[in-house]
N, C-alpha and C positions, 0 to 999 in steps of 0.2 A: 578360770585360770588355765593357762597352757604350760605344761611342764615337759621337759625332755629329760629322760633318764638314760645315762650311759652306763652299761653294764660291762664288767670285765670278767671274762671266763678263762681260767687256766686249764689247759688241756692235759691229758695224761702224758703226752710226749714233751711237756714243758713249754709248749708254745702258748701264746695268749691271743685271744680274740676279743674284740669289742663289738657290742651291739647297742642300738638305741631303741627306745620306745617313746612314743608321744602320748601324753595323757591330758585329757581335758575334763575338768570338773570331776576328777576321780575315776574316770573311765579311760582305759587304754584304747586309742583309736588307730594306732599303727605300730608295727614292730619291724625292725630291719633284719637283714642278713648280717654276716660278720665283716669286720674291717680290721686291718692290721694295726691301726693306732687309734687311740682315744680321740685325737684331733680329727682324724678322717671321719670317724663316726659322728662326732659333733657337727662337723661341717655339713655332712649329708642330712642330718636331722634338721638343721636350720634351713637347708634348701627345701626339704619336704614341707616344713611349716610355711615358708614364704610362698612356695608355688601352689600348695594345696589348700592351706588354711588362710592365706593372705595376711600373715602376721608372723611375729617372732615370739619365741617362748618367753614367758614371764620368769621362768626359773630353769636352771640346769642342775641336775643332781647326778653325782657319780657314785656308783656302787662298786 
């Protein structure tokens, strides 16, 4: 199973960053840098899965 997790980080200055990680069979295989929106992070995660893993995630979880 391929899962994308979108994480939201609130910074001390009040700004928010989003990051994604891709997990396969319970193992993290890739993690991103920061993005200004959740949608931007998710779009890049899908692009990574499509181009690198030749597929799309089975599940997207948001933390």
